[in-house]
N, CA, C and O atoms as a GROMACS GRO file, in nm:
protein
  256
    1MET      N    1  -2.196   8.594   8.246
    1MET     CA    2  -2.286   8.482   8.257
    1MET      C    3  -2.255   8.407   8.386
    1MET      O    4  -2.144   8.356   8.404
    2SER      N    5  -2.351   8.400   8.473
    2SER     CA    6  -2.337   8.333   8.601
    2SER      C    7  -2.402   8.195   8.595
    2SER      O    8  -2.512   8.180   8.541
    3ILE      N    9  -2.337   8.096   8.649
    3ILE     CA   10  -2.390   7.960   8.647
    3ILE      C   11  -2.476   7.938   8.771
    3ILE      O   12  -2.436   7.973   8.882
    4ASP      N   13  -2.593   7.881   8.752
    4ASP     CA   14  -2.688   7.854   8.860
    4ASP      C   15  -2.651   7.722   8.928
    4ASP      O   16  -2.712   7.618   8.901
    5TRP      N   17  -2.552   7.728   9.015
    5TRP     CA   18  -2.504   7.606   9.082
    5TRP      C   19  -2.610   7.545   9.172
    5TRP      O   20  -2.621   7.423   9.181
    6LEU      N   21  -2.688   7.628   9.238
    6LEU     CA   22  -2.794   7.577   9.324
    6LEU      C   23  -2.898   7.500   9.243
    6LEU      O   24  -2.944   7.394   9.285
    7GLY      N   25  -2.935   7.554   9.129
    7GLY     CA   26  -3.032   7.487   9.042
    7GLY      C   27  -2.981   7.355   8.988
    7GLY      O   28  -3.055   7.256   8.984
    8PHE      N   29  -2.854   7.352   8.947
    8PHE     CA   30  -2.796   7.227   8.897
    8PHE      C   31  -2.780   7.124   9.009
    8PHE      O   32  -2.797   7.005   8.986
    9GLY      N   33  -2.748   7.170   9.129
    9GLY     CA   34  -2.739   7.079   9.243
    9GLY      C   35  -2.874   7.021   9.278
    9GLY      O   36  -2.884   6.903   9.312
   10TYR      N   37  -2.978   7.103   9.271
   10TYR     CA   38  -3.115   7.057   9.296
   10TYR      C   39  -3.156   6.952   9.192
   10TYR      O   40  -3.216   6.850   9.227
   11ALA      N   41  -3.124   6.978   9.066
   11ALA     CA   42  -3.157   6.884   8.960
   11ALA      C   43  -3.084   6.751   8.980
   11ALA      O   44  -3.142   6.645   8.959
   12ALA      N   45  -2.959   6.758   9.020
   12ALA     CA   46  -2.883   6.634   9.046
   12ALA      C   47  -2.940   6.558   9.164
   12ALA      O   48  -2.944   6.436   9.163
   13ALA      N   49  -2.985   6.630   9.266
   13ALA     CA   50  -3.044   6.564   9.383
   13ALA      C   51  -3.175   6.493   9.346
   13ALA      O   52  -3.202   6.384   9.395
   14ILE      N   53  -3.254   6.554   9.260
   14ILE     CA   54  -3.378   6.491   9.216
   14ILE      C   55  -3.348   6.364   9.137
   14ILE      O   56  -3.409   6.260   9.161
   15ALA      N   57  -3.256   6.373   9.043
   15ALA     CA   58  -3.220   6.256   8.962
   15ALA      C   59  -3.158   6.147   9.049
   15ALA      O   60  -3.188   6.028   9.030
   16PHE      N   61  -3.075   6.184   9.142
   16PHE     CA   62  -3.012   6.087   9.231
   16PHE      C   63  -3.116   6.020   9.320
   16PHE      O   64  -3.107   5.900   9.347
   17GLY      N   65  -3.215   6.095   9.366
   17GLY     CA   66  -3.322   6.038   9.447
   17GLY      C   67  -3.403   5.935   9.369
   17GLY      O   68  -3.440   5.831   9.424
   18GLY      N   69  -3.430   5.963   9.244
   18GLY     CA   70  -3.499   5.866   9.159
   18GLY      C   71  -3.417   5.740   9.139
   18GLY      O   72  -3.471   5.630   9.140
   19PHE      N   73  -3.288   5.757   9.120
   19PHE     CA   74  -3.199   5.642   9.103
   19PHE      C   75  -3.193   5.558   9.231
   19PHE      O   76  -3.195   5.435   9.225
   20MET      N   77  -3.186   5.625   9.345
   20MET     CA   78  -3.180   5.551   9.471
   20MET      C   79  -3.311   5.476   9.499
   20MET      O   80  -3.308   5.366   9.554
   21GLY      N   81  -3.424   5.534   9.462
   21GLY     CA   82  -3.552   5.465   9.476
   21GLY      C   83  -3.556   5.339   9.392
   21GLY      O   84  -3.612   5.238   9.433
   22TYR      N   85  -3.496   5.346   9.273
   22TYR     CA   86  -3.489   5.229   9.187
   22TYR      C   87  -3.393   5.125   9.242
   22TYR      O   88  -3.423   5.005   9.243
   23LYS      N   89  -3.278   5.170   9.288
   23LYS     CA   90  -3.176   5.078   9.337
   23LYS      C   91  -3.220   5.006   9.464
   23LYS      O   92  -3.196   4.886   9.479
   24ARG      N   93  -3.283   5.078   9.556
   24ARG     CA   94  -3.321   5.017   9.684
   24ARG      C   95  -3.448   4.933   9.676
   24ARG      O   96  -3.453   4.824   9.733
   25LYS      N   97  -3.549   4.982   9.606
   25LYS     CA   98  -3.679   4.914   9.604
   25LYS      C   99  -3.717   4.858   9.468
   25LYS      O  100  -3.818   4.789   9.455
   26GLY      N  101  -3.638   4.887   9.365
   26GLY     CA  102  -3.669   4.839   9.232
   26GLY      C  103  -3.784   4.914   9.166
   26GLY      O  104  -3.848   4.862   9.075
   27SER      N  105  -3.809   5.036   9.211
   27SER     CA  106  -3.920   5.116   9.160
   27SER      C  107  -3.881   5.185   9.030
   27SER      O  108  -3.803   5.281   9.029
   28VAL      N  109  -3.936   5.136   8.920
   28VAL     CA  110  -3.908   5.196   8.790
   28VAL      C  111  -3.971   5.335   8.782
   28VAL      O  112  -3.916   5.425   8.718
   29MET      N  113  -4.088   5.353   8.846
   29MET     CA  114  -4.152   5.486   8.845
   29MET      C  115  -4.065   5.590   8.912
   29MET      O  116  -4.058   5.704   8.866
   30SER      N  117  -3.998   5.553   9.021
   30SER     CA  118  -3.907   5.648   9.086
   30SER      C  119  -3.794   5.687   8.993
   30SER      O  120  -3.756   5.804   8.985
   31LEU      N  121  -3.740   5.590   8.922
   31LEU     CA  122  -3.632   5.617   8.828
   31LEU      C  123  -3.678   5.710   8.717
   31LEU      O  124  -3.612   5.809   8.686
   32VAL      N  125  -3.792   5.679   8.657
   32VAL     CA  126  -3.843   5.760   8.546
   32VAL      C  127  -3.876   5.902   8.594
   32VAL      O  128  -3.837   6.000   8.531
   33ALA      N  129  -3.949   5.911   8.706
   33ALA     CA  130  -3.986   6.043   8.757
   33ALA      C  131  -3.862   6.123   8.796
   33ALA      O  132  -3.855   6.243   8.768
   34GLY      N  133  -3.765   6.060   8.861
   34GLY     CA  134  -3.643   6.130   8.899
   34GLY      C  135  -3.566   6.182   8.779
   34GLY      O  136  -3.517   6.295   8.780
   35LEU      N  137  -3.556   6.100   8.675
   35LEU     CA  138  -3.483   6.143   8.556
   35LEU      C  139  -3.558   6.252   8.479
   35LEU      O  140  -3.496   6.347   8.430
   36VAL      N  141  -3.690   6.238   8.468
   36VAL     CA  142  -3.767   6.338   8.393
   36VAL      C  143  -3.765   6.473   8.465
   36VAL      O  144  -3.734   6.576   8.405
   37PHE      N  145  -3.798   6.472   8.594
   37PHE     CA  146  -3.804   6.599   8.666
   37PHE      C  147  -3.664   6.655   8.695
   37PHE      O  148  -3.647   6.777   8.706
   38GLY      N  149  -3.565   6.568   8.707
   38GLY     CA  150  -3.428   6.615   8.719
   38GLY      C  151  -3.381   6.684   8.592
   38GLY      O  152  -3.314   6.787   8.596
   39ALA      N  153  -3.419   6.626   8.477
   39ALA     CA  154  -3.382   6.687   8.349
   39ALA      C  155  -3.453   6.820   8.329
   39ALA      O  156  -3.393   6.916   8.280
   40LEU      N  157  -3.581   6.828   8.367
   40LEU     CA  158  -3.652   6.956   8.357
   40LEU      C  159  -3.591   7.061   8.448
   40LEU      O  160  -3.580   7.178   8.410
   41SER      N  161  -3.551   7.021   8.566
   41SER     CA  162  -3.486   7.116   8.658
   41SER      C  163  -3.351   7.161   8.604
   41SER      O  164  -3.314   7.278   8.617
   42ALA      N  165  -3.277   7.069   8.545
   42ALA     CA  166  -3.147   7.105   8.487
   42ALA      C  167  -3.165   7.200   8.369
   42ALA      O  168  -3.086   7.293   8.350
   43TYR      N  169  -3.270   7.176   8.289
   43TYR     CA  170  -3.298   7.266   8.177
   43TYR      C  171  -3.333   7.406   8.228
   43TYR      O  172  -3.290   7.507   8.172
   44GLY      N  173  -3.412   7.411   8.335
   44GLY     CA  174  -3.445   7.541   8.395
   44GLY      C  175  -3.322   7.611   8.448
   44GLY      O  176  -3.309   7.733   8.433
   45ALA      N  177  -3.231   7.536   8.511
   45ALA     CA  178  -3.107   7.597   8.561
   45ALA      C  179  -3.020   7.647   8.446
   45ALA      O  180  -2.955   7.750   8.458
   46LEU      N  181  -3.021   7.573   8.335
   46LEU     CA  182  -2.944   7.616   8.218
   46LEU      C  183  -3.001   7.745   8.160
   46LEU      O  184  -2.927   7.836   8.124
   47LYS      N  185  -3.136   7.752   8.151
   47LYS     CA  186  -3.199   7.873   8.098
   47LYS      C  187  -3.170   7.993   8.188
   47LYS      O  188  -3.146   8.103   8.138
   48ILE      N  189  -3.173   7.974   8.320
   48ILE     CA  190  -3.144   8.083   8.412
   48ILE      C  191  -2.996   8.122   8.403
   48ILE      O  192  -2.962   8.240   8.417
   49SER      N  193  -2.909   8.024   8.380
   49SER     CA  194  -2.767   8.055   8.365
   49SER      C  195  -2.740   8.141   8.242
   49SER      O  196  -2.651   8.226   8.243
   50MET      N  197  -2.819   8.119   8.136
   50MET     CA  198  -2.800   8.198   8.014
   50MET      C  199  -2.861   8.337   8.026
   50MET      O  200  -2.804   8.434   7.978
   51ASP      N  201  -2.978   8.346   8.091
   51ASP     CA  202  -3.047   8.474   8.107
   51ASP      C  203  -3.118   8.472   8.242
   51ASP      O  204  -3.211   8.394   8.262
   52VAL      N  205  -3.074   8.556   8.333
   52VAL     CA  206  -3.126   8.555   8.470
   52VAL      C  207  -3.276   8.583   8.474
   52VAL      O  208  -3.345   8.536   8.564
   53ARG      N  209  -3.326   8.658   8.378
   53ARG     CA  210  -3.469   8.692   8.377
   53ARG      C  211  -3.556   8.583   8.317
   53ARG      O  212  -3.679   8.592   8.327
   54ASP      N  213  -3.498   8.481   8.256
   54ASP     CA  214  -3.574   8.374   8.192
   54ASP      C  215  -3.605   8.262   8.291
   54ASP      O  216  -3.535   8.162   8.297
   55THR      N  217  -3.711   8.282   8.368
   55THR     CA  218  -3.748   8.185   8.471
   55THR      C  219  -3.874   8.108   8.432
   55THR      O  220  -3.936   8.043   8.517
   56SER      N  221  -3.913   8.113   8.306
   56SER     CA  222  -4.040   8.054   8.264
   56SER      C  223  -4.045   7.903   8.289
   56SER      O  224  -4.147   7.853   8.336
   57ILE      N  225  -3.940   7.830   8.259
   57ILE     CA  226  -3.942   7.685   8.278
   57ILE      C  227  -3.932   7.650   8.427
   57ILE      O  228  -3.983   7.547   8.470
   58SER      N  229  -3.868   7.733   8.505
   58SER     CA  230  -3.856   7.707   8.647
   58SER      C  231  -3.988   7.722   8.719
   58SER      O  232  -4.011   7.656   8.821
   59PHE      N  233  -4.077   7.805   8.668
   59PHE     CA  234  -4.209   7.823   8.728
   59PHE      C  235  -4.316   7.753   8.646
   59PHE      O  236  -4.434   7.785   8.658
   60LEU      N  237  -4.276   7.657   8.562
   60LEU     CA  238  -4.367   7.578   8.480
   60LEU      C  239  -4.458   7.665   8.393
   60LEU      O  240  -4.579   7.640   8.383
   61GLY      N  241  -4.399   7.765   8.332
   61GLY     CA  242  -4.472   7.848   8.238
   61GLY      C  243  -4.540   7.967   8.301
   61GLY      O  244  -4.600   8.048   8.230
   62TRP      N  245  -4.534   7.982   8.431
   62TRP     CA  246  -4.595   8.097   8.497
   62TRP      C  247  -4.495   8.210   8.495
   62TRP      O  248  -4.389   8.199   8.556
   63SER      N  249  -4.526   8.316   8.427
   63SER     CA  250  -4.434   8.429   8.424
   63SER      C  251  -4.499   8.549   8.489
   63SER      O  252  -4.618   8.549   8.519
   64GLU      N  253  -4.419   8.650   8.510
   64GLU     CA  254  -4.466   8.771   8.580
   64GLU      C  255  -4.570   8.845   8.502
   64GLU      O  256  -4.619   8.949   8.546
   0.00000   0.00000   0.00000
């Protein structure tokens, strides 16, 4: 089982970007969007870490 470090790093960057938008400008939408899409990206990275062929959540339901 290989861990998708790139995917988890991407998810953390999205969540961190949402947090920084909230901290700097007080944008609640940035915080919510960053946390939601960061969590979805982290879930996709987790699914890929468990099964390399399971990319359905990473492509938003589009499969081969």
